[in-house]
PDB file as gemmi writes it, atoms N, CA and C in Angstrom:
CRYST1    1.000    1.000    1.000  90.00  90.00  90.00 P 1                      
ATOM      1  N   MET A   1      -7.099  14.870  25.166  1.00  0.00           N  
ATOM      2  CA  MET A   1      -6.125  14.220  25.994  1.00  0.00           C  
ATOM      3  C   MET A   1      -5.372  13.195  25.140  1.00  0.00           C  
ATOM      4  N   PHE A   2      -4.078  13.107  25.376  1.00  0.00           N  
ATOM      5  CA  PHE A   2      -3.287  12.106  24.676  1.00  0.00           C  
ATOM      6  C   PHE A   2      -3.379  10.771  25.400  1.00  0.00           C  
ATOM      7  N   ILE A   3      -3.621   9.729  24.636  1.00  0.00           N  
ATOM      8  CA  ILE A   3      -3.625   8.367  25.165  1.00  0.00           C  
ATOM      9  C   ILE A   3      -2.230   7.776  24.994  1.00  0.00           C  
ATOM     10  N   CYS A   4      -1.658   7.970  23.816  1.00  0.00           N  
ATOM     11  CA  CYS A   4      -0.331   7.445  23.489  1.00  0.00           C  
ATOM     12  C   CYS A   4       0.577   8.624  23.160  1.00  0.00           C  
ATOM     13  N   VAL A   5       1.477   8.945  24.076  1.00  0.00           N  
ATOM     14  CA  VAL A   5       2.380  10.077  23.879  1.00  0.00           C  
ATOM     15  C   VAL A   5       3.422   9.753  22.805  1.00  0.00           C  
ATOM     16  N   CYS A   6       3.905   8.534  22.774  1.00  0.00           N  
ATOM     17  CA  CYS A   6       4.939   8.147  21.801  1.00  0.00           C  
ATOM     18  C   CYS A   6       4.495   8.407  20.361  1.00  0.00           C  
ATOM     19  N   ASN A   7       3.226   8.108  20.067  1.00  0.00           N  
ATOM     20  CA  ASN A   7       2.713   8.245  18.705  1.00  0.00           C  
ATOM     21  C   ASN A   7       1.712   9.383  18.551  1.00  0.00           C  
ATOM     22  N   ALA A   8       1.568  10.219  19.589  1.00  0.00           N  
ATOM     23  CA  ALA A   8       0.656  11.369  19.581  1.00  0.00           C  
ATOM     24  C   ALA A   8      -0.772  10.955  19.206  1.00  0.00           C  
ATOM     25  N   ILE A   9      -1.274   9.892  19.840  1.00  0.00           N  
ATOM     26  CA  ILE A   9      -2.624   9.395  19.598  1.00  0.00           C  
ATOM     27  C   ILE A   9      -3.537   9.962  20.673  1.00  0.00           C  
ATOM     28  N   THR A  10      -4.604  10.618  20.246  1.00  0.00           N  
ATOM     29  CA  THR A  10      -5.509  11.269  21.187  1.00  0.00           C  
ATOM     30  C   THR A  10      -6.687  10.375  21.568  1.00  0.00           C  
ATOM     31  N   GLU A  11      -7.359  10.799  22.621  1.00  0.00           N  
ATOM     32  CA  GLU A  11      -8.571  10.127  23.064  1.00  0.00           C  
ATOM     33  C   GLU A  11      -9.591  10.086  21.922  1.00  0.00           C  
ATOM     34  N   ARG A  12      -9.719  11.182  21.218  1.00  0.00           N  
ATOM     35  CA  ARG A  12     -10.666  11.276  20.097  1.00  0.00           C  
ATOM     36  C   ARG A  12     -10.353  10.230  19.029  1.00  0.00           C  
ATOM     37  N   GLN A  13      -9.083  10.048  18.705  1.00  0.00           N  
ATOM     38  CA  GLN A  13      -8.708   9.063  17.689  1.00  0.00           C  
ATOM     39  C   GLN A  13      -9.037   7.641  18.141  1.00  0.00           C  
ATOM     40  N   VAL A  14      -8.804   7.346  19.414  1.00  0.00           N  
ATOM     41  CA  VAL A  14      -9.136   6.018  19.934  1.00  0.00           C  
ATOM     42  C   VAL A  14     -10.647   5.813  19.893  1.00  0.00           C  
ATOM     43  N   GLN A  15     -11.419   6.832  20.289  1.00  0.00           N  
ATOM     44  CA  GLN A  15     -12.875   6.742  20.244  1.00  0.00           C  
ATOM     45  C   GLN A  15     -13.357   6.501  18.817  1.00  0.00           C  
ATOM     46  N   GLU A  16     -12.783   7.219  17.854  1.00  0.00           N  
ATOM     47  CA  GLU A  16     -13.185   7.041  16.453  1.00  0.00           C  
ATOM     48  C   GLU A  16     -12.864   5.640  15.952  1.00  0.00           C  
ATOM     49  N   ALA A  17     -11.706   5.107  16.347  1.00  0.00           N  
ATOM     50  CA  ALA A  17     -11.331   3.752  15.930  1.00  0.00           C  
ATOM     51  C   ALA A  17     -12.296   2.721  16.499  1.00  0.00           C  
ATOM     52  N   VAL A  18     -12.691   2.894  17.761  1.00  0.00           N  
ATOM     53  CA  VAL A  18     -13.642   1.965  18.387  1.00  0.00           C  
ATOM     54  C   VAL A  18     -15.003   2.084  17.707  1.00  0.00           C  
ATOM     55  N   THR A  19     -15.434   3.305  17.430  1.00  0.00           N  
ATOM     56  CA  THR A  19     -16.705   3.513  16.737  1.00  0.00           C  
ATOM     57  C   THR A  19     -16.674   2.892  15.341  1.00  0.00           C  
ATOM     58  N   SER A  20     -15.497   2.899  14.721  1.00  0.00           N  
ATOM     59  CA  SER A  20     -15.345   2.333  13.376  1.00  0.00           C  
ATOM     60  C   SER A  20     -15.171   0.824  13.373  1.00  0.00           C  
ATOM     61  N   GLY A  21     -15.102   0.214  14.580  1.00  0.00           N  
ATOM     62  CA  GLY A  21     -15.069  -1.238  14.612  1.00  0.00           C  
ATOM     63  C   GLY A  21     -13.920  -1.884  15.351  1.00  0.00           C  
ATOM     64  N   ALA A  22     -12.973  -1.104  15.892  1.00  0.00           N  
ATOM     65  CA  ALA A  22     -11.871  -1.705  16.647  1.00  0.00           C  
ATOM     66  C   ALA A  22     -12.440  -2.410  17.875  1.00  0.00           C  
ATOM     67  N   ARG A  23     -12.061  -3.662  18.094  1.00  0.00           N  
ATOM     68  CA  ARG A  23     -12.590  -4.438  19.206  1.00  0.00           C  
ATOM     69  C   ARG A  23     -11.504  -4.998  20.120  1.00  0.00           C  
ATOM     70  N   SER A  24     -10.233  -4.751  19.778  1.00  0.00           N  
ATOM     71  CA  SER A  24      -9.138  -5.280  20.584  1.00  0.00           C  
ATOM     72  C   SER A  24      -7.943  -4.325  20.522  1.00  0.00           C  
ATOM     73  N   LEU A  25      -6.980  -4.551  21.416  1.00  0.00           N  
ATOM     74  CA  LEU A  25      -5.758  -3.757  21.374  1.00  0.00           C  
ATOM     75  C   LEU A  25      -5.012  -3.977  20.062  1.00  0.00           C  
ATOM     76  N   SER A  26      -5.094  -5.180  19.532  1.00  0.00           N  
ATOM     77  CA  SER A  26      -4.459  -5.460  18.241  1.00  0.00           C  
ATOM     78  C   SER A  26      -5.065  -4.594  17.142  1.00  0.00           C  
ATOM     79  N   ASP A  27      -6.383  -4.408  17.184  1.00  0.00           N  
ATOM     80  CA  ASP A  27      -7.046  -3.533  16.213  1.00  0.00           C  
ATOM     81  C   ASP A  27      -6.559  -2.098  16.359  1.00  0.00           C  
ATOM     82  N   LEU A  28      -6.475  -1.615  17.604  1.00  0.00           N  
ATOM     83  CA  LEU A  28      -6.019  -0.246  17.834  1.00  0.00           C  
ATOM     84  C   LEU A  28      -4.565  -0.061  17.410  1.00  0.00           C  
ATOM     85  N   GLU A  29      -3.747  -1.062  17.663  1.00  0.00           N  
ATOM     86  CA  GLU A  29      -2.346  -0.976  17.250  1.00  0.00           C  
ATOM     87  C   GLU A  29      -2.226  -0.967  15.735  1.00  0.00           C  
ATOM     88  N   ALA A  30      -3.009  -1.796  15.067  1.00  0.00           N  
ATOM     89  CA  ALA A  30      -2.963  -1.845  13.601  1.00  0.00           C  
ATOM     90  C   ALA A  30      -3.459  -0.544  12.970  1.00  0.00           C  
ATOM     91  N   GLN A  31      -4.525   0.033  13.537  1.00  0.00           N  
ATOM     92  CA  GLN A  31      -5.111   1.240  12.955  1.00  0.00           C  
ATOM     93  C   GLN A  31      -4.365   2.512  13.339  1.00  0.00           C  
ATOM     94  N   LEU A  32      -3.897   2.591  14.605  1.00  0.00           N  
ATOM     95  CA  LEU A  32      -3.348   3.848  15.104  1.00  0.00           C  
ATOM     96  C   LEU A  32      -1.893   3.783  15.548  1.00  0.00           C  
ATOM     97  N   GLY A  33      -1.409   2.604  15.875  1.00  0.00           N  
ATOM     98  CA  GLY A  33      -0.066   2.476  16.416  1.00  0.00           C  
ATOM     99  C   GLY A  33      -0.025   2.506  17.933  1.00  0.00           C  
ATOM    100  N   VAL A  34      -1.190   2.447  18.578  1.00  0.00           N  
ATOM    101  CA  VAL A  34      -1.259   2.469  20.037  1.00  0.00           C  
ATOM    102  C   VAL A  34      -0.509   1.269  20.612  1.00  0.00           C  
ATOM    103  N   GLY A  35       0.370   1.523  21.568  1.00  0.00           N  
ATOM    104  CA  GLY A  35       1.091   0.453  22.249  1.00  0.00           C  
ATOM    105  C   GLY A  35       2.268  -0.099  21.486  1.00  0.00           C  
ATOM    106  N   GLY A  36       2.615   0.501  20.367  1.00  0.00           N  
ATOM    107  CA  GLY A  36       3.693  -0.019  19.543  1.00  0.00           C  
ATOM    108  C   GLY A  36       5.090   0.333  20.014  1.00  0.00           C  
ATOM    109  N   CYS A  37       5.222   1.310  20.902  1.00  0.00           N  
ATOM    110  CA  CYS A  37       6.554   1.719  21.388  1.00  0.00           C  
ATOM    111  C   CYS A  37       6.773   1.223  22.808  1.00  0.00           C  
ATOM    112  N   CYS A  38       6.556   2.097  23.783  1.00  0.00           N  
ATOM    113  CA  CYS A  38       6.857   1.725  25.174  1.00  0.00           C  
ATOM    114  C   CYS A  38       5.760   0.876  25.815  1.00  0.00           C  
ATOM    115  N   GLY A  39       4.523   0.960  25.315  1.00  0.00           N  
ATOM    116  CA  GLY A  39       3.427   0.152  25.833  1.00  0.00           C  
ATOM    117  C   GLY A  39       2.707   0.719  27.041  1.00  0.00           C  
ATOM    118  N   CYS A  40       3.124   1.894  27.520  1.00  0.00           N  
ATOM    119  CA  CYS A  40       2.489   2.485  28.703  1.00  0.00           C  
ATOM    120  C   CYS A  40       1.023   2.848  28.473  1.00  0.00           C  
ATOM    121  N   CYS A  41       0.611   3.029  27.242  1.00  0.00           N  
ATOM    122  CA  CYS A  41      -0.753   3.452  26.924  1.00  0.00           C  
ATOM    123  C   CYS A  41      -1.728   2.291  26.773  1.00  0.00           C  
ATOM    124  N   ARG A  42      -1.248   1.088  26.759  1.00  0.00           N  
ATOM    125  CA  ARG A  42      -2.098  -0.067  26.464  1.00  0.00           C  
ATOM    126  C   ARG A  42      -3.298  -0.191  27.397  1.00  0.00           C  
ATOM    127  N   ASP A  43      -3.093  -0.038  28.695  1.00  0.00           N  
ATOM    128  CA  ASP A  43      -4.203  -0.169  29.645  1.00  0.00           C  
ATOM    129  C   ASP A  43      -5.248   0.915  29.444  1.00  0.00           C  
ATOM    130  N   THR A  44      -4.792   2.151  29.235  1.00  0.00           N  
ATOM    131  CA  THR A  44      -5.737   3.252  29.031  1.00  0.00           C  
ATOM    132  C   THR A  44      -6.500   3.067  27.733  1.00  0.00           C  
ATOM    133  N   ALA A  45      -5.820   2.691  26.662  1.00  0.00           N  
ATOM    134  CA  ALA A  45      -6.493   2.467  25.384  1.00  0.00           C  
ATOM    135  C   ALA A  45      -7.506   1.339  25.499  1.00  0.00           C  
ATOM    136  N   ALA A  46      -7.172   0.291  26.226  1.00  0.00           N  
ATOM    137  CA  ALA A  46      -8.077  -0.851  26.398  1.00  0.00           C  
ATOM    138  C   ALA A  46      -9.350  -0.453  27.136  1.00  0.00           C  
ATOM    139  N   ASP A  47      -9.272   0.576  27.963  1.00  0.00           N  
ATOM    140  CA  ASP A  47     -10.457   1.041  28.692  1.00  0.00           C  
ATOM    141  C   ASP A  47     -11.542   1.590  27.769  1.00  0.00           C  
ATOM    142  N   TYR A  48     -11.197   1.963  26.541  1.00  0.00           N  
ATOM    143  CA  TYR A  48     -12.177   2.483  25.575  1.00  0.00           C  
ATOM    144  C   TYR A  48     -12.808   1.376  24.734  1.00  0.00           C  
ATOM    145  N   LEU A  49     -12.245   0.179  24.794  1.00  0.00           N  
ATOM    146  CA  LEU A  49     -12.781  -0.949  24.028  1.00  0.00           C  
ATOM    147  C   LEU A  49     -14.054  -1.467  24.692  1.00  0.00           C  
ATOM    148  N   PRO A  50     -14.883  -2.204  23.949  1.00  0.00           N  
ATOM    149  CA  PRO A  50     -16.108  -2.766  24.536  1.00  0.00           C  
ATOM    150  C   PRO A  50     -15.808  -3.534  25.824  1.00  0.00           C  
ATOM    151  N   GLY A  51     -16.562  -3.228  26.875  1.00  0.00           N  
ATOM    152  CA  GLY A  51     -16.362  -3.849  28.167  1.00  0.00           C  
ATOM    153  C   GLY A  51     -15.391  -3.095  29.058  1.00  0.00           C  
ATOM    154  N   GLY A  52     -14.733  -2.074  28.523  1.00  0.00           N  
ATOM    155  CA  GLY A  52     -13.764  -1.301  29.289  1.00  0.00           C  
ATOM    156  C   GLY A  52     -14.414  -0.207  30.122  1.00  0.00           C  
ATOM    157  N   ARG A  53     -13.616   0.387  30.976  1.00  0.00           N  
ATOM    158  CA  ARG A  53     -14.092   1.415  31.906  1.00  0.00           C  
ATOM    159  C   ARG A  53     -14.707   2.618  31.200  1.00  0.00           C  
ATOM    160  N   TYR A  54     -14.162   3.032  30.058  1.00  0.00           N  
ATOM    161  CA  TYR A  54     -14.675   4.198  29.332  1.00  0.00           C  
ATOM    162  C   TYR A  54     -15.501   3.821  28.106  1.00  0.00           C  
ATOM    163  N   ALA A  55     -15.889   2.576  28.000  1.00  0.00           N  
ATOM    164  CA  ALA A  55     -16.656   2.133  26.830  1.00  0.00           C  
ATOM    165  C   ALA A  55     -17.951   2.908  26.687  1.00  0.00           C  
ATOM    166  N   GLY A  56     -18.543   3.346  27.784  1.00  0.00           N  
ATOM    167  CA  GLY A  56     -19.767   4.139  27.743  1.00  0.00           C  
ATOM    168  C   GLY A  56     -19.561   5.526  27.171  1.00  0.00           C  
ATOM    169  N   CYS A  57     -18.312   5.995  27.123  1.00  0.00           N  
ATOM    170  CA  CYS A  57     -18.007   7.313  26.549  1.00  0.00           C  
ATOM    171  C   CYS A  57     -17.976   7.271  25.035  1.00  0.00           C  
ATOM    172  N   VAL A  58     -17.891   6.086  24.484  1.00  0.00           N  
ATOM    173  CA  VAL A  58     -17.875   5.919  23.034  1.00  0.00           C  
ATOM    174  C   VAL A  58     -19.271   5.516  22.614  1.00  0.00           C  
ATOM    175  N   THR A  59     -19.912   6.365  21.844  1.00  0.00           N  
ATOM    176  CA  THR A  59     -21.277   6.080  21.402  1.00  0.00           C  
ATOM    177  C   THR A  59     -21.290   5.846  19.908  1.00  0.00           C  
ATOM    178  N   GLU A  60     -22.335   5.242  19.444  1.00  0.00           N  
ATOM    179  CA  GLU A  60     -22.496   5.090  18.009  1.00  0.00           C  
ATOM    180  C   GLU A  60     -22.625   6.470  17.400  1.00  0.00           C  
ATOM    181  N   ALA A  61     -21.788   6.762  16.456  1.00  0.00           N  
ATOM    182  CA  ALA A  61     -21.796   8.089  15.832  1.00  0.00           C  
ATOM    183  C   ALA A  61     -23.042   8.249  14.980  1.00  0.00           C  
ATOM    184  N   GLN A  62     -23.755   9.354  15.198  1.00  0.00           N  
ATOM    185  CA  GLN A  62     -24.906   9.662  14.361  1.00  0.00           C  
ATOM    186  C   GLN A  62     -24.449  10.307  13.072  1.00  0.00           C  
ATOM    187  N   GLU A  63     -23.325  10.953  13.137  1.00  0.00           N  
ATOM    188  CA  GLU A  63     -22.691  11.503  11.955  1.00  0.00           C  
ATOM    189  C   GLU A  63     -21.199  11.353  12.151  1.00  0.00           C  
ATOM    190  N   GLU A  64     -20.437  11.488  11.114  1.00  0.00           N  
ATOM    191  CA  GLU A  64     -18.996  11.294  11.178  1.00  0.00           C  
ATOM    192  C   GLU A  64     -18.377  12.141  12.282  1.00  0.00           C  
ATOM    193  N   GLY A  65     -17.686  11.500  13.225  1.00  0.00           N  
ATOM    194  CA  GLY A  65     -16.986  12.211  14.273  1.00  0.00           C  
ATOM    195  C   GLY A  65     -17.850  12.693  15.423  1.00  0.00           C  
ATOM    196  N   ALA A  66     -19.123  12.296  15.516  1.00  0.00           N  
ATOM    197  CA  ALA A  66     -19.998  12.768  16.593  1.00  0.00           C  
ATOM    198  C   ALA A  66     -19.840  11.871  17.814  1.00  0.00           C  
ATOM    199  N   PHE A  67     -19.581  12.487  18.959  1.00  0.00           N  
ATOM    200  CA  PHE A  67     -19.408  11.745  20.197  1.00  0.00           C  
ATOM    201  C   PHE A  67     -20.258  12.348  21.289  1.00  0.00           C  
ATOM    202  N   GLU A  68     -20.393  11.609  22.370  1.00  0.00           N  
ATOM    203  CA  GLU A  68     -21.175  12.043  23.515  1.00  0.00           C  
ATOM    204  C   GLU A  68     -20.616  13.333  24.115  1.00  0.00           C  
ATOM    205  N   SER A  69     -19.295  13.462  24.150  1.00  0.00           N  
ATOM    206  CA  SER A  69     -18.669  14.680  24.652  1.00  0.00           C  
ATOM    207  C   SER A  69     -17.418  14.978  23.836  1.00  0.00           C  
ATOM    208  N   ASP A  70     -17.030  16.245  23.819  1.00  0.00           N  
ATOM    209  CA  ASP A  70     -15.853  16.656  23.067  1.00  0.00           C  
ATOM    210  C   ASP A  70     -14.593  16.264  23.816  1.00  0.00           C  
ATOM    211  N   ALA A  71     -13.554  15.981  23.073  1.00  0.00           N  
ATOM    212  CA  ALA A  71     -12.263  15.684  23.673  1.00  0.00           C  
ATOM    213  C   ALA A  71     -11.658  16.973  24.207  1.00  0.00           C  
ATOM    214  N   ALA A  72     -10.842  16.858  25.237  1.00  0.00           N  
ATOM    215  CA  ALA A  72     -10.248  18.031  25.862  1.00  0.00           C  
ATOM    216  C   ALA A  72      -9.334  18.791  24.904  1.00  0.00           C  
ATOM    217  N   ASN A  73      -8.751  18.123  23.931  1.00  0.00           N  
ATOM    218  CA  ASN A  73      -7.842  18.780  23.002  1.00  0.00           C  
ATOM    219  C   ASN A  73      -8.499  19.075  21.660  1.00  0.00           C  
ATOM    220  N   ASP A  74      -9.811  19.186  21.628  1.00  0.00           N  
ATOM    221  CA  ASP A  74     -10.548  19.464  20.402  1.00  0.00           C  
ATOM    222  C   ASP A  74     -10.305  20.902  19.971  1.00  0.00           C  
ATOM    223  N   SER A  75      -9.654  21.096  18.836  1.00  0.00           N  
ATOM    224  CA  SER A  75      -9.302  22.440  18.367  1.00  0.00           C  
ATOM    225  C   SER A  75     -10.518  23.246  17.927  1.00  0.00           C  
ATOM    226  N   SER A  76     -11.666  22.614  17.745  1.00  0.00           N  
ATOM    227  CA  SER A  76     -12.856  23.350  17.332  1.00  0.00           C  
ATOM    228  C   SER A  76     -13.561  24.030  18.497  1.00  0.00           C  
ATOM    229  N   LEU A  77     -13.146  23.711  19.728  1.00  0.00           N  
ATOM    230  CA  LEU A  77     -13.743  24.345  20.893  1.00  0.00           C  
ATOM    231  C   LEU A  77     -13.167  25.745  21.069  1.00  0.00           C  
ATOM    232  N   MET A  78     -13.963  26.638  21.608  1.00  0.00           N  
ATOM    233  CA  MET A  78     -13.504  27.999  21.841  1.00  0.00           C  
ATOM    234  C   MET A  78     -12.535  28.021  23.023  1.00  0.00           C  
ATOM    235  N   PRO A  79     -11.439  28.790  22.908  1.00  0.00           N  
ATOM    236  CA  PRO A  79     -10.483  28.849  24.011  1.00  0.00           C  
ATOM    237  C   PRO A  79     -11.066  29.592  25.205  1.00  0.00           C  
ATOM    238  N   MET A  80     -10.533  29.289  26.368  1.00  0.00           N  
ATOM    239  CA  MET A  80     -10.971  29.966  27.578  1.00  0.00           C  
ATOM    240  C   MET A  80     -10.441  31.397  27.579  1.00  0.00           C  
ATOM    241  N   GLN A  81     -11.189  32.297  28.165  1.00  0.00           N  
ATOM    242  CA  GLN A  81     -10.779  33.693  28.268  1.00  0.00           C  
ATOM    243  C   GLN A  81      -9.903  33.876  29.504  1.00  0.00           C  
ATOM    244  N   ALA A  82      -8.819  34.638  29.347  1.00  0.00           N  
ATOM    245  CA  ALA A  82      -7.955  34.951  30.482  1.00  0.00           C  
ATOM    246  C   ALA A  82      -8.631  36.029  31.333  1.00  0.00           C  
ATOM    247  N   VAL A  83      -8.500  35.883  32.615  1.00  0.00           N  
ATOM    248  CA  VAL A  83      -9.082  36.844  33.545  1.00  0.00           C  
ATOM    249  C   VAL A  83      -7.966  37.417  34.406  1.00  0.00           C  
ATOM    250  N   ALA A  84      -7.910  38.754  34.470  1.00  0.00           N  
ATOM    251  CA  ALA A  84      -6.891  39.404  35.294  1.00  0.00           C  
ATOM    252  C   ALA A  84      -7.294  39.308  36.756  1.00  0.00           C  
ATOM    253  N   VAL A  85      -6.323  38.994  37.595  1.00  0.00           N  
ATOM    254  CA  VAL A  85      -6.559  38.880  39.023  1.00  0.00           C  
ATOM    255  C   VAL A  85      -5.647  39.870  39.723  1.00  0.00           C  
ATOM    256  N   SER A  86      -6.232  40.710  40.574  1.00  0.00           N  
ATOM    257  CA  SER A  86      -5.413  41.668  41.316  1.00  0.00           C  
ATOM    258  C   SER A  86      -5.188  41.148  42.721  1.00  0.00           C  
ATOM    259  N   ARG A  87      -4.006  41.353  43.191  1.00  0.00           N  
ATOM    260  CA  ARG A  87      -3.665  40.925  44.548  1.00  0.00           C  
ATOM    261  C   ARG A  87      -3.692  42.148  45.440  1.00  0.00           C  
ATOM    262  N   ALA A  88      -4.574  42.105  46.398  1.00  0.00           N  
ATOM    263  CA  ALA A  88      -4.705  43.257  47.295  1.00  0.00           C  
ATOM    264  C   ALA A  88      -4.073  43.014  48.633  1.00  0.00           C  
TER     265      ALA A  88                                                      
END                                                                             
């Protein structure tokens, strides 16, 4: 999922920045550019910071890039199979 459409910043990138030590919106803006254009993403990005609504989704990485769950736009995930539907 995209957090910042203006700069094409994904949920995964925000999670990685927080895991790497980002503790404020200023940190996220400096590292990723979040909130640097229109600012619509600031509230959502802040939810991933410590104390935020999604802070529990960001875990200490056991290995580089390891998270509790995969991001919706993770290219390493297998695509869904199309199923034909007949209308009777």
